[in-house]
LUMDOVO-979673 format. One record per residue: residue in one letter; x, y, z of N, C-alpha, C, CB in turn. Coordinates in steps of 0.1 Angstrom, whole numbers, padded with zeros to 4 digits, always signed. Glycine has a CB too. Layout:
BEGIN
aXYZXYZXYZXYZ...
This chain:
BEGIN
m+0008-0012+0000+0000+0000+0000+0009+0013+0000-0009+0000+0012v+0005+0022-0008+0012+0035-0008+0002+0046-0007+0020+0037-0022p+0007+0058-0002-0002+0069+0000-0008+0074-0013+0005+0081+0006i-0021+0078-0013-0028+0083-0024-0033+0097-0020-0040+0074-0028a-0035+0105-0030-0040+0119-0028-0055+0118-0026-0037+0129-0039v-0060+0126-0016-0075+0128-0015-0080+0136-0027-0078+0134-0001d-0091+0133-0032-0097+0140-0044-0099+0154-0040-0110+0133-0048t-0094+0163-0049-0096+0178-0048-0103+0184-0060-0082+0185-0046s-0110+0175-0067-0117+0180-0079-0131+0185-0076-0118+0170-0090g-0135+0182-0064-0149+0186-0059-0149+0197-0049-0156+0174-0054v-0155+0194-0037-0156+0205-0027-0143+0210-0022-0165+0200-0016l-0132+0202-0023-0119+0206-0018-0111+0214-0028-0112+0194-0014a-0117+0217-0040-0109+0224-0050-0105+0238-0046-0118+0225-0063g-0093+0242-0046-0088+0254-0042-0088+0257-0027-0096+0264-0048k-0090+0247-0019-0091+0248-0004-0077+0245+0002-0101+0239+0001d-0074+0253+0012-0061+0250+0020-0065+0244+0033-0052+0263+0022i-0061+0232+0035-0065+0224+0047-0055+0227+0058-0065+0209+0044v-0060+0229+0070-0051+0233+0082-0052+0222+0093-0056+0248+0088e-0063+0213+0092-0064+0203+0102-0071+0191+0096-0072+0208+0115v-0067+0179+0099-0074+0167+0095-0075+0157+0107-0066+0160+0083k-0087+0151+0109-0089+0142+0119-0096+0130+0115-0096+0149+0131m-0092+0118+0119-0099+0106+0115-0101+0097+0127-0091+0099+0104s-0110+0087+0125-0112+0077+0134-0115+0064+0127-0125+0080+0143y-0123+0055+0132-0124+0042+0127-0130+0042+0112-0134+0034+0135f-0140+0050+0109-0146+0049+0096-0147+0062+0089-0159+0043+0098t-0144+0073+0095-0147+0086+0089-0135+0095+0091-0159+0093+0096t-0132+0104+0080-0122+0114+0081-0128+0127+0078-0110+0110+0070c-0123+0138+0085-0128+0151+0083-0116+0161+0082-0138+0155+0094a-0118+0171+0075-0108+0181+0073-0113+0196+0075-0101+0180+0059l-0105+0204+0080-0108+0218+0083-0100+0227+0074-0106+0222+0098d-0106+0237+0067-0098+0246+0058-0096+0260+0064-0106+0247+0045t-0088+0268+0058-0085+0281+0063-0097+0290+0064-0074+0288+0055e-0108+0287+0058-0119+0295+0058-0129+0291+0070-0127+0295+0045g-0125+0281+0077-0133+0276+0088-0144+0267+0084-0139+0287+0095k-0143+0261+0073-0153+0251+0068-0148+0237+0069-0156+0253+0053v-0157+0227+0072-0154+0213+0074-0159+0204+0063-0160+0209+0087y-0151+0194+0059-0154+0185+0049-0151+0171+0054-0146+0188+0037c-0159+0161+0051-0158+0148+0056-0160+0138+0045-0168+0145+0067w-0154+0126+0047-0155+0115+0037-0154+0102+0045-0145+0116+0025g-0158+0091+0038-0157+0077+0044-0172+0072+0048-0148+0077+0057a-0172+0065+0058-0185+0060+0063-0194+0070+0068-0184+0049+0073d-0207+0070+0064-0216+0080+0068-0226+0074+0078-0224+0086+0056y-0221+0067+0088-0229+0060+0098-0237+0070+0105-0220+0052+0108f-0251+0069+0104-0260+0077+0112-0257+0092+0110-0259+0074+0126g-0252+0096+0098-0250+0110+0095-0237+0116+0098-0260+0117+0101s-0227+0107+0100-0214+0112+0105-0207+0121+0095-0205+0101+0108l-0211+0122+0082-0205+0131+0072-0210+0145+0074-0207+0125+0058g-0222+0146+0080-0227+0160+0084-0232+0168+0072-0216+0167+0090d-0235+0161+0061-0239+0169+0049-0255+0170+0048-0234+0163+0036g-0261+0166+0058-0277+0168+0058-0284+0157+0050-0280+0181+0052g-0277+0146+0046-0283+0135+0040-0291+0126+0049-0272+0127+0033p-0296+0115+0043-0304+0105+0051-0296+0099+0062-0310+0094+0042v-0302+0096+0073-0295+0089+0084-0296+0074+0083-0301+0094+0098s-0285+0068+0081-0285+0053+0078-0272+0048+0085-0285+0051+0063s-0272+0034+0086-0260+0027+0092-0253+0021+0081-0264+0017+0102t-0256+0023+0068-0250+0016+0057-0244+0025+0046-0259+0007+0051l-0245+0039+0047-0241+0047+0037-0226+0050+0038-0249+0059+0038t-0220+0053+0027-0206+0057+0026-0204+0069+0017-0197+0045+0021g-0193+0076+0018-0191+0087+0010-0177+0086+0005-0193+0100+0017e-0175+0081-0007-0161+0079-0012-0153+0091-0015-0162+0071-0025l-0160+0102-0017-0154+0116-0020-0158+0126-0009-0160+0121-0034p-0150+0135-0006-0152+0145+0004-0166+0153+0001-0140+0155+0006v-0173+0156+0012-0185+0164+0011-0183+0175+0021-0198+0156+0013e-0190+0187+0018-0189+0198+0027-0200+0196+0038-0191+0211+0019v-0196+0198+0051-0206+0197+0061-0216+0208+0060-0199+0197+0075d-0228+0205+0063-0240+0214+0062-0238+0227+0070-0252+0207+0066t-0239+0238+0063-0237+0251+0070-0251+0259+0069-0225+0259+0064s-0261+0253+0066-0274+0260+0064-0281+0261+0077-0283+0253+0055g-0277+0254+0088-0284+0254+0101-0276+0262+0111-0287+0240+0105v-0271+0255+0122-0265+0261+0133-0251+0266+0129-0264+0251+0145l-0245+0261+0118-0232+0265+0114-0232+0277+0105-0225+0254+0107a-0244+0283+0102-0245+0294+0093-0237+0306+0099-0259+0298+0091g-0228+0311+0091-0219+0323+0095-0209+0320+0106-0228+0334+0100k-0207+0307+0110-0197+0303+0119-0184+0300+0113-0202+0291+0126t-0173+0303+0120-0160+0300+0116-0154+0288+0125-0151+0312+0116i-0152+0277+0119-0148+0265+0128-0133+0266+0129-0152+0251+0121v-0128+0263+0141-0113+0265+0144-0107+0251+0148-0111+0275+0155h-0116+0241+0151-0111+0229+0156-0121+0218+0154-0107+0229+0170i-0116+0205+0150-0125+0194+0148-0121+0182+0156-0127+0192+0134g-0130+0173+0158-0127+0160+0164-0135+0149+0158-0128+0161+0179v-0130+0137+0157-0138+0126+0150-0138+0114+0160-0131+0122+0136g-0150+0109+0162-0151+0097+0170-0154+0085+0162-0162+0098+0181m-0160+0074+0168-0163+0062+0160-0173+0065+0149-0169+0052+0169a-0183+0072+0152-0193+0075+0142-0200+0089+0145-0204+0064+0140s-0192+0097+0152-0197+0111+0155-0185+0121+0153-0203+0112+0170v-0189+0133+0150-0179+0143+0147-0183+0156+0155-0178+0146+0132c-0174+0163+0160-0176+0176+0167-0167+0186+0162-0175+0174+0182a-0172+0199+0163-0164+0210+0158-0166+0222+0168-0169+0213+0144m-0156+0230+0169-0157+0242+0178-0154+0254+0169-0146+0241+0190d-0163+0265+0172-0161+0277+0164-0153+0287+0171-0175+0283+0160s-0150+0298+0165-0142+0308+0170-0146+0315+0183-0140+0319+0160d-0159+0313+0186-0165+0318+0199-0165+0308+0210-0179+0323+0197g-0160+0295+0207-0160+0285+0217-0173+0276+0218-0157+0290+0231q-0182+0279+0209-0194+0271+0208-0191+0258+0201-0207+0278+0202v-0196+0246+0206-0193+0233+0200-0205+0227+0193-0188+0224+0211y-0203+0221+0182-0214+0215+0174-0210+0200+0171-0216+0223+0161c-0220+0191+0171-0217+0177+0168-0227+0171+0159-0216+0169+0181w-0224+0161+0152-0233+0154+0143-0229+0139+0142-0234+0161+0130g-0238+0131+0137-0236+0117+0136-0244+0108+0146-0221+0114+0137t-0238+0096+0150-0245+0088+0159-0247+0094+0172-0238+0075+0160n-0258+0091+0179-0261+0097+0192-0267+0087+0201-0269+0109+0190s-0264+0075+0200-0271+0065+0208-0267+0066+0223-0267+0050+0204n-0255+0071+0226-0251+0073+0239-0248+0088+0243-0238+0065+0242g-0255+0097+0236-0254+0111+0239-0241+0117+0234-0255+0113+0253e-0235+0111+0223-0223+0116+0218-0224+0130+0212-0218+0107+0208l-0235+0135+0209-0237+0148+0203-0238+0159+0213-0248+0148+0194g-0240+0155+0226-0241+0165+0236-0252+0175+0235-0229+0172+0237n-0262+0172+0228-0273+0182+0225-0286+0180+0234-0277+0182+0210g-0284+0171+0243-0296+0168+0252-0305+0158+0247-0304+0180+0255t-0302+0151+0236-0311+0140+0231-0302+0128+0227-0319+0145+0218t-0309+0118+0223-0302+0106+0218-0306+0103+0203-0305+0093+0227e-0310+0113+0197-0314+0112+0182-0301+0115+0173-0325+0122+0179h-0300+0106+0164-0289+0108+0154-0291+0120+0146-0287+0095+0144a-0281+0126+0141-0283+0138+0133-0273+0139+0121-0280+0151+0142s-0277+0141+0109-0269+0142+0097-0265+0156+0094-0276+0136+0086s-0269+0166+0102-0264+0180+0101-0260+0184+0115-0276+0190+0096p-0251+0193+0116-0245+0198+0129-0256+0202+0138-0236+0209+0127t-0255+0199+0151-0264+0203+0162-0256+0210+0173-0272+0192+0168a-0261+0220+0180-0254+0226+0190-0253+0219+0203-0259+0239+0192v-0241+0218+0208-0239+0211+0221-0245+0221+0232-0223+0209+0224v-0252+0215+0242-0259+0223+0253-0248+0231+0260-0267+0213+0263m-0250+0244+0262-0241+0253+0268-0247+0259+0280-0236+0263+0258d-0259+0256+0284-0266+0264+0295-0267+0255+0308-0280+0268+0290g-0260+0244+0308-0260+0235+0320-0247+0237+0328-0262+0220+0316d-0239+0227+0328-0226+0227+0335-0216+0237+0328-0220+0213+0337l-0218+0239+0315-0210+0248+0307-0215+0262+0307-0209+0243+0293s-0226+0265+0315-0231+0279+0315-0220+0289+0319-0243+0280+0324g-0218+0299+0311-0208+0309+0314-0193+0305+0312-0209+0313+0328k-0191+0293+0307-0178+0288+0304-0175+0289+0289-0176+0274+0309t-0162+0290+0286-0158+0291+0271-0149+0279+0269-0151+0304+0268p-0153+0269+0261-0144+0258+0257-0132+0263+0249-0151+0248+0248a-0120+0258+0252-0107+0262+0246-0102+0251+0237-0097+0266+0256k-0103+0238+0240-0099+0227+0233-0110+0217+0233-0086+0222+0239l-0109+0208+0222-0119+0198+0220-0113+0185+0217-0129+0203+0210s-0118+0174+0222-0114+0161+0218-0126+0151+0218-0102+0156+0228v-0126+0142+0207-0136+0133+0206-0131+0119+0206-0144+0136+0193g-0136+0110+0215-0132+0097+0217-0141+0087+0209-0132+0093+0230y-0140+0075+0213-0148+0065+0206-0163+0068+0206-0145+0051+0211s-0168+0070+0218-0182+0073+0220-0185+0084+0231-0189+0061+0224h-0174+0092+0234-0176+0104+0243-0167+0115+0237-0172+0101+0257a-0170+0127+0243-0162+0138+0238-0160+0147+0251-0170+0147+0227c-0150+0155+0251-0146+0164+0262-0141+0177+0257-0136+0157+0271v-0143+0187+0265-0136+0200+0262-0129+0205+0275-0147+0211+0258n-0119+0212+0274-0113+0220+0285-0116+0234+0282-0098+0217+0287t-0119+0242+0293-0123+0256+0291-0112+0265+0294-0135+0259+0301t-0115+0278+0291-0104+0288+0293-0100+0290+0307-0109+0302+0288e-0108+0286+0317-0104+0287+0331-0098+0274+0336-0117+0290+0340g-0096+0263+0327-0088+0252+0330-0096+0241+0336-0078+0255+0339k-0109+0240+0334-0118+0229+0338-0122+0220+0326-0131+0234+0345v-0126+0207+0330-0129+0198+0319-0143+0193+0320-0120+0185+0320y-0150+0192+0309-0164+0188+0308-0165+0178+0297-0173+0201+0305c-0173+0167+0300-0174+0156+0290-0189+0152+0289-0166+0143+0295w-0191+0145+0278-0204+0140+0275-0204+0127+0266-0213+0150+0268g-0215+0120+0265-0215+0108+0258-0214+0095+0267-0204+0108+0247s-0209+0084+0262-0208+0072+0269-0199+0073+0282-0204+0061+0261n-0204+0068+0293-0196+0068+0305-0191+0054+0308-0204+0074+0318a-0190+0046+0298-0184+0032+0300-0171+0033+0306-0183+0024+0286f-0169+0025+0317-0156+0025+0324-0152+0038+0331-0145+0020+0315g-0162+0047+0332-0160+0060+0339-0152+0070+0330-0152+0059+0352a-0153+0069+0316-0146+0078+0308-0150+0092+0309-0149+0073+0294l-0161+0096+0315-0165+0110+0317-0158+0116+0329-0180+0111+0318g-0153+0107+0338-0147+0114+0350-0156+0120+0359-0137+0124+0346s-0168+0116+0359-0178+0122+0368-0179+0116+0382-0192+0121+0362g-0171+0106+0385-0171+0100+0398-0180+0088+0397-0175+0110+0408e-0187+0085+0386-0196+0073+0384-0192+0067+0371-0211+0077+0384g-0195+0054+0371-0192+0047+0358-0195+0032+0359-0178+0048+0354d-0195+0026+0347-0198+0011+0346-0185+0004+0343-0209+0008+0335s-0184-0008+0347-0172-0017+0344-0175-0025+0332-0169-0026+0356t-0183-0020+0323-0185-0027+0311-0188-0016+0299-0198-0037+0312s-0186-0021+0287-0190-0012+0276-0202-0016+0269-0179-0012+0266v-0209-0026+0275-0222-0031+0269-0234-0024+0274-0223-0046+0271s-0236-0026+0287-0247-0019+0294-0241-0007+0301-0254-0029+0305q-0243+0004+0295-0235+0016+0300-0244+0028+0302-0224+0020+0291t-0240+0037+0312-0247+0049+0314-0241+0060+0305-0246+0054+0329y-0248+0071+0303-0242+0081+0294-0248+0095+0298-0246+0078+0279e-0242+0105+0293-0247+0119+0296-0250+0125+0282-0236+0127+0304t-0261+0131+0281-0265+0137+0268-0261+0152+0268-0280+0136+0265e-0255+0157+0279-0251+0171+0280-0237+0172+0286-0261+0180+0288p-0230+0182+0284-0216+0183+0291-0218+0182+0306-0209+0197+0287t-0209+0174+0312-0209+0172+0327-0195+0175+0332-0213+0158+0331a-0194+0182+0342-0181+0185+0348-0173+0173+0353-0183+0196+0359v-0161+0172+0349-0152+0161+0355-0151+0164+0370-0138+0161+0348e-0153+0153+0378-0152+0155+0393-0137+0156+0397-0159+0143+0399t-0133+0167+0403-0120+0169+0408-0118+0170+0423-0113+0180+0401a-0129+0173+0429-0129+0176+0444-0123+0163+0451-0144+0179+0450g-0112+0165+0458-0107+0154+0466-0098+0145+0457-0118+0146+0472t-0096+0148+0445-0088+0140+0436-0074+0148+0433-0096+0137+0422v-0065+0141+0426-0052+0148+0423-0054+0159+0413-0043+0138+0417m-0065+0160+0407-0067+0172+0398-0074+0184+0404-0075+0168+0386d-0077+0183+0417-0083+0193+0425-0074+0206+0424-0085+0189+0439g-0080+0217+0419-0073+0229+0419-0063+0231+0407-0066+0231+0431k-0062+0221+0399-0053+0222+0388-0059+0229+0376-0049+0207+0383v-0051+0235+0368-0055+0243+0356-0052+0235+0343-0048+0257+0355i-0062+0229+0337-0060+0220+0326-0059+0228+0313-0072+0210+0326t-0049+0225+0306-0046+0232+0293-0048+0224+0281-0032+0237+0294r-0050+0210+0282-0052+0202+0271-0058+0189+0275-0039+0201+0263i-0066+0183+0266-0072+0170+0268-0071+0161+0256-0087+0172+0272d-0072+0148+0258-0072+0139+0248-0081+0127+0251-0059+0134+0244t-0089+0122+0242-0098+0111+0245-0095+0099+0237-0112+0116+0243g-0097+0087+0243-0095+0074+0235-0107+0065+0236-0082+0067+0241l-0104+0052+0236-0115+0042+0237-0119+0040+0252-0110+0028+0231y-0129+0047+0256-0134+0046+0270-0125+0053+0280-0137+0032+0274y-0115+0061+0276-0107+0067+0286-0103+0081+0281-0095+0058+0290t-0098+0089+0291-0095+0103+0289-0083+0107+0296-0107+0113+0293c-0075+0116+0290-0063+0121+0297-0063+0137+0295-0050+0115+0291a-0056+0143+0305-0055+0157+0305-0041+0162+0310-0066+0163+0315i-0037+0174+0307-0025+0179+0311-0026+0193+0317-0015+0179+0299d-0020+0195+0328-0022+0208+0334-0011+0218+0330-0024+0206+0349d-0012+0231+0336-0003+0241+0332+0011+0239+0338-0008+0254+0335s+0013+0229+0347+0026+0225+0351+0031+0213+0343+0026+0222+0366k+0024+0209+0333+0028+0198+0324+0027+0184+0331+0042+0200+0319y+0018+0183+0340+0015+0170+0346+0003+0164+0340+0013+0172+0362v+0003+0151+0338-0007+0143+0331-0016+0136+0340-0001+0133+0320y-0029+0136+0338-0039+0128+0346-0048+0120+0336-0049+0138+0355c-0052+0108+0340-0060+0100+0332-0071+0093+0340-0052+0090+0324w-0082+0090+0333-0093+0083+0340-0101+0074+0329-0103+0094+0347g-0108+0064+0334-0116+0056+0325-0110+0042+0324-0116+0061+0312w-0111+0035+0313-0107+0021+0311-0092+0019+0312-0112+0017+0298d-0088+0009+0319-0074+0007+0322-0070-0008+0320-0071+0012+0337a-0077-0015+0311-0075-0029+0309-0061-0032+0305-0084-0035+0299y-0054-0023+0297-0041-0026+0293-0031-0015+0297-0040-0027+0277g-0034-0009+0309-0025+0002+0314-0026+0016+0307-0011-0003+0313m-0037+0018+0301-0038+0031+0293-0038+0043+0303-0052+0031+0285l-0041+0041+0315-0041+0052+0325-0027+0055+0330-0050+0050+0336g-0018+0046+0328-0004+0049+0332-0001+0050+0347+0001+0061+0325n-0010+0045+0355-0008+0048+0370-0003+0035+0377-0021+0052+0376g+0001+0025+0370+0006+0013+0377-0004+0004+0382+0015+0017+0387n-0016+0006+0379-0027-0003+0386-0035-0012+0376-0036+0006+0393a-0030-0013+0364-0038-0021+0354-0041-0034+0358-0031-0021+0341t-0053-0039+0355-0056-0053+0359-0056-0062+0347-0069-0054+0366y-0054-0056+0335-0054-0064+0322-0067-0072+0321-0042-0073+0321s-0078-0067+0325-0091-0073+0323-0101-0062+0321-0095-0082+0334q-0113-0065+0316-0123-0054+0314-0129-0049+0326-0134-0060+0305n-0124-0053+0337-0129-0047+0350-0119-0037+0356-0133-0059+0361g-0109-0034+0349-0099-0025+0355-0103-0011+0350-0085-0029+0350f-0108-0003+0358-0112+0011+0355-0111+0020+0366-0125+0012+0349m-0110+0033+0363-0110+0043+0374-0119+0054+0370-0095+0049+0375i-0127+0059+0379-0138+0069+0376-0134+0083+0380-0150+0065+0384e-0122+0085+0386-0118+0098+0389-0103+0099+0384-0119+0100+0404p-0099+0112+0381-0086+0114+0376-0075+0109+0386-0084+0129+0372n-0064+0104+0380-0052+0100+0388-0040+0104+0379-0052+0084+0392y-0029+0105+0386-0016+0108+0379-0011+0097+0371-0006+0112+0389v-0005+0101+0359+0003+0092+0352+0017+0091+0358+0004+0096+0336v+0021+0079+0360+0034+0077+0367+0045+0076+0357+0034+0064+0376i+0056+0083+0359+0067+0083+0350+0079+0077+0356+0071+0098+0346g+0086+0067+0348+0097+0060+0355+0111+0066+0352+0098+0046+0350a+0121+0061+0359+0134+0068+0359+0143+0061+0348+0140+0067+0373n+0142+0048+0347+0152+0040+0338+0148+0041+0323+0153+0025+0343s+0152+0053+0318+0147+0056+0304+0156+0052+0293+0144+0070+0303p+0151+0048+0282+0160+0045+0270+0165+0058+0265+0152+0038+0258t+0175+0058+0257+0182+0070+0252+0174+0076+0241+0196+0067+0248s+0166+0069+0234+0158+0074+0223+0148+0064+0218+0166+0078+0211g+0139+0068+0210+0129+0059+0204+0117+0057+0214+0135+0047+0200t+0108+0048+0209+0097+0043+0218+0100+0029+0223+0083+0043+0210q+0101+0028+0236+0104+0015+0242+0096+0013+0254+0119+0014+0244t+0097+0001+0259+0090-0002+0272+0100-0001+0284+0084-0017+0273t+0097+0006+0294+0106+0009+0305+0100+0006+0318+0109+0024+0305v+0108-0001+0326+0103-0004+0340+0105+0007+0349+0111-0016+0346l+0094+0011+0356+0095+0021+0366+0103+0017+0378+0081+0026+0369s+0110+0026+0384+0118+0022+0396+0108+0022+0408+0129+0033+0399a+0111+0013+0417+0103+0012+0429+0108+0021+0440+0103-0002+0435d+0119+0028+0437+0125+0037+0446+0120+0052+0443+0141+0037+0445p+0112+0057+0453+0106+0071+0450+0117+0081+0447+0098+0076+0462a+0128+0080+0452+0139+0090+0450+0144+0089+0436+0150+0088+0460a+0145+0077+0431+0150+0074+0417+0140+0080+0407+0151+0059+0414n+0127+0082+0411+0117+0087+0402+0117+0102+0400+0103+0083+0406i+0126+0109+0407+0126+0123+0407+0139+0129+0403+0122+0128+0419t+0148+0121+0397+0161+0127+0394+0165+0122+0380+0173+0123+0405n+0174+0130+0374+0180+0127+0361+0169+0124+0350+0188+0114+0362y+0161+0134+0348+0150+0133+0338+0152+0143+0326+0136+0136+0344d+0148+0138+0314+0146+0147+0303+0131+0149+0301+0153+0140+0290t+0127+0157+0290+0113+0159+0288+0108+0146+0282+0111+0171+0278l+0096+0141+0286+0090+0129+0282+0077+0132+0274+0087+0120+0293y+0073+0123+0265+0060+0124+0259+0054+0110+0260+0060+0130+0244i+0042+0109+0265+0035+0096+0266+0030+0093+0252+0024+0095+0277e+0026+0080+0250+0023+0075+0237+0011+0083+0231+0019+0060+0237q+0002+0087+0239-0009+0094+0234-0006+0109+0230-0020+0094+0244r+0006+0113+0233+0011+0126+0230+0002+0137+0234+0014+0127+0216v-0002+0136+0247-0011+0146+0253-0002+0158+0258-0020+0141+0265g+0010+0158+0258+0019+0169+0262+0031+0165+0269+0011+0178+0270s+0039+0175+0273+0052+0172+0280+0049+0167+0294+0060+0185+0280v+0056+0159+0299+0055+0153+0313+0068+0157+0320+0052+0138+0313y+0067+0164+0330+0078+0168+0339+0077+0160+0352+0079+0184+0342f+0088+0160+0360+0089+0150+0371+0085+0157+0384+0103+0144+0371p+0083+0148+0394+0078+0153+0407+0087+0163+0413+0076+0141+0418d+0082+0172+0419+0090+0183+0426+0082+0187+0439+0093+0195+0417a+0088+0197+0446+0082+0201+0458+0067+0206+0457+0090+0212+0464n+0064+0211+0445+0051+0216+0442+0040+0205+0439+0052+0225+0430h+0045+0193+0437+0036+0182+0433+0040+0170+0441+0037+0179+0418p+0039+0170+0454+0044+0159+0463+0036+0146+0460+0044+0163+0479e+0024+0148+0454+0015+0136+0452+0021+0126+0443+0003+0140+0447t+0030+0130+0434+0036+0121+0424+0049+0114+0430+0040+0129+0412n+0053+0117+0442+0064+0110+0448+0062+0097+0454+0071+0119+0458g+0054+0088+0447+0050+0076+0452+0059+0064+0445+0036+0073+0450t+0057+0053+0451+0065+0042+0445+0057+0035+0434+0067+0031+0455a+0063+0028+0425+0057+0021+0414+0065+0010+0408+0054+0031+0404s+0059+0000+0403+0067-0010+0396+0058-0014+0384+0070-0023+0405y+0060-0008+0373+0051-0010+0362+0057-0006+0349+0038+0000+0364y+0051-0011+0337+0057-0008+0324+0049+0004+0318+0056-0021+0316l+0056+0013+0311+0050+0024+0305+0058+0027+0292+0050+0036+0314k+0051+0028+0281+0058+0032+0268+0060+0047+0269+0049+0028+0256q+0071+0051+0264+0074+0066+0264+0084+0069+0253+0080+0070+0277i+0084+0082+0250+0093+0087+0240+0102+0097+0246+0085+0093+0228i+0115+0096+0245+0124+0106+0250+0129+0115+0239+0137+0099+0256t+0127+0129+0242+0131+0138+0232+0142+0147+0237+0119+0146+0227
């Protein structure tokens, strides 16, 4: 297989693309004019062009996302793509979503699928808040706001929403149809200013303004990076916890590293690290973050730069 060029003879003709996001079945692109284009599977309207809602449609060529409704006159600055849902943020911080909505993935207060963009509810937990960054996971989405708080909606399987509640299964799951604040009171994220988020398959990670990483949700294969993975579908965390970074680091590349069980060894001789999800720089425990000075014996993939 070799790379091929995406067709630009249609809606992408003359467009300058500044961002592209993809997931399991759908790809979307954002141009310099703030317009969004999608192609691939059109499951339950995930292409956003206002066509019929179906579980079998595909779009082999890019189509422009419908701007005749809530996106009229809006300039999109960021996009995110989930399993079969897509979200976009405009220059004012308003978020819009379309596609599948079985588990509240669209955040619009309903569970109805939508083939055109719908506005995410902003008068609940997000009232008076301005989203700054957006990330869309398999069946949930999150934003972090300008004041450094995190809000999520959609499937809460394995506690992916960080609300302090969750299910230990992805089959019979609870969900939120509107943005819900991540529970930070009494957790390691209490009082932290979050500057970036990333979402995966039933789990979420965040980075604060001191470059510390926190994760919550499904931990079957150690995705939360806290040394407590059970390697079963019952391993999950419903509140944020620190990602643990080890001391015995490779000199370069992506490798598996054993964390030291000696707390002192975990806070000396470090470079800047990036975890596999690339949610941001990770710096090491210091006097301002004594919570991270714990022991650990665990495997963590990391990149040394």
